[in-house]
C-alpha positions, -999 to 999 in steps of 0.1 A, spaced: -168 81 101 -204 73 90 -199 36 82 -177 6 86 -173 -28 68 -155 -55 87 -142 -89 78 -127 -114 103 -112 -147 93 -100 -175 117 -84 -208 108 -90 -202 71 -127 -194 74 -146 -162 71 -162 -160 105 -176 -125 103 -186 -101 75 -204 -72 90 -214 -38 77 -226 -7 97 -239 27 87 -243 47 55 -222 62 28 -226 97 44 -239 111 76 -273 115 60 -293 85 72 -311 85 39 -278 78 20 -268 44 7 -264 17 33 -230 0 35 -229 -38 28 -203 -65 29 -197 -59 -8 -192 -21 -5 -159 -11 -21 -135 13 -3 -106 34 -12 -78 15 6 -53 44 6 -20 31 20 -32 -4 25 -24 -4 -13 12 -4 -2 10 -40 11 -19 -56 -10 -5 -43 -43 30 -29 -42 46 -52 -16 29 -82 -32 44 -72 -66 78 -69 -49 75 -103 -32 66 -120 -65 95 -103 -84 118 -113 -55 109 -150 -56 114 -150 -93 149 -138 -89 142 -105 -106 144 -81 -76 176 -77 -56 167 -61 -23 202 -46 -20 202 -31 -55 207 7 -55 175 25 -64 195 47 -88 205 17 -108 169 11 -117 156 47 -116 186 68 -127 165 100 -123 167 94 -85 204 103 -85 200 135 -104 198 159 -75 221 179 -52 227 148 -30 240 123 -56 265 107 -32 241 99 -3 213 89 -28 235 63 -43 234 44 -10 196 41 -10 185 5 -18 152 -11 -27 152 -27 8 154 8 23 124 19 3 104 -11 15 115 -7 51 110 31 51 146 37 60 157 55 28 159 89 44 131 103 23 106 125 40 72 111 50 51 132 27 52 161 3 23 179 -14 38 173 -48 4 178 -64 6 216 -56 34 221 -81 30 191 -105 1 191 -129 10 160 -148 22 124 -140 56 132 -155 60 164 -134 50 147 -102 74 117 -108 102 142 -115 94 159 -82 93 126 -63 126 114 -78 144 147 -68 128 151 -33 157 158 -9 166 133 17 157 143 52 181 119 68 211 97 59 201 64 42 196 37 68 199 61 98 163 61 108 129 47 100 103 73 87 72 61 70 74 76 35 48 80 8 75 94 -14 96 63 -10 67 41 -22 59 63 -52 95 57 -63 94 20 -54 63 16 -75 81 30 -105 112 8 -98 90 -23 -97 73 -14 -130 106 -10 -147 119 -43 -133 87 -61 -145 83 -40 -177 47 -38 -168 24 -14 -149 16 -20 -113 -21 -24 -119 -18 -48 -148 8 -69 -130 -13 -71 -98 -45 -80 -117 -28 -109 -134 -5 -121 -106 -25 -113 -74 -61 -103 -78 -70 -127 -106 -55 -159 -90 -72 -151 -57 -105 -143 -73 -106 -109 -58 -133 -97 -82 -140 -65 -63 -104 -52 -62 -90 -27 -87 -72 5 -94 -93 31 -111 -128 16 -105 -150 16 -136 -178 42 -136 -204 14 -131 -189 7 -96 -193 43 -84 -226 37 -66 -209 9 -46 -181 31 -33 -186 56 -4 -173 91 -9 -141 98 10 -139 136 10 -154 169 0 -123 183 -16 -128 221 -16 -91 231 -20 -77 210 -49 -103 192 -70 -133 212 -58 -157 182 -58 -169 153 -37 -144 125 -42 -163 93 -49 -150 64 -70 -117 80 -75 -86 80 -54 -87 104 -25 -49 109 -23 -40 139 -43 -5 128 -54 -20 95 -66 -47 114 -84 -21 133 -104 -4 100 -111 -35 87 -128 -49 67 -99 -22 40 -101 7 45 -77 29 26 -54 16 43 -23 -22 45 -29 -49 40 -54 -63 5 -48 -100 -1 -41 -115 -32 -26 -142 -47 -5 -136 -60 30 -144 -96 18 -117 -94 -10 -91 -82 16 -101 -112 38 -94 -135 8 -60 -119 4 -53 -122 41 -63 -159 42 -39 -166 14 -10 -150 33 -20 -169 65 -18 -201 45 18 -193 36 10 -173 4 -5 -200 -17 -12 -197 -47 7 -165 -53 37 -167 -29 60 -192 -13 62 -193 25 99 -185 26 93 -153 5 65 -142 29 87 -149 59 114 -126 46 91 -97 39 70 -99 71 100 -103 95 109 -71 113 140 -54 101 170 -53 124 180 -18 113 175 10 119 175 4 157 140 4 172 121 1 139 88 -17 138 90 -20 100 93 -52 80 96 -50 42 64 -31 31 46 -43 62 45 -30 97 48 -52 128 35 -54 163 50 -27 186 40 -10 218 18 9 213 7 -7 181 -16 3 152 -32 -32 157 -42 -26 193 -31 -48 221 -45 -83 213 -23 -94 184 7 -116 189 43 -105 185 46 -121 150 16 -101 136 20 -79 106 -3 -53 90 -9 -18 77 -32 12 79 -46 36 53 -54 73 55 -90 68 46 -96 47 77 -87 13 64 -68 -13 84 -55 -49 77 -38 -70 104 -28 -106 104 -18 -129 132 -1 -160 119 2 -176 154 -36 -175 159 -44 -178 122 -66 -146 126 
């Protein structure tokens, strides 16, 4: 990668905000700063989607044990209706639904409606609850379920309930054109969109979904993500209650051996977070090179 932007917080204070490199490998390209905005890819799953789930849960609107098919009836319309009826919202959050990790739905779906239909009917690769397999498909479906529970789109809900209250002014789905020069390009897409991807979501499935999806699509600066992280390290205030955060960041007991919490990942061996974070740490990675890890024991 040609650049990096890094924020470190400790004990509620931003102790480092550093930027290195340029937007592209050309040294004459734009220099990255602490305010540069990045495509977060799957870090969207925790900053946006899981945050929405936590807020709906603490308001009594989301039942973790509710069958997905009760909220998204289209999910049951396949050749596996019996096993699919056992898939719960908890399983989608914990990546134990049995859905496969990833499918190139964009190759056969040209519209949002077609891609959602393909996601809803994607065959299970395992029995529900039998194993943990990180699944983009599961979070696409989860995003739709949350939107139906809230009767509001993911981006609008998160703007009002998460990004606004935390003053995350450089965090958004579908960045406006005026922000483009502040966003590094993520890919030279020669096979699908046939252009350099800059200021629009890199993930092809999220692109077909209009840039707003449960699994990807959020853009933010490292400083904004540090603001979000500090709120969680402070127990969630002002957007979440500590008991809600504890439920969602606690490692699930099933399937055996999983490192997954609800939405979040936790410390394991080896871990995505490296070797210096405590056993109660939680975090997430993104395909574009993004990473967010929090250590509540060390307030780091």
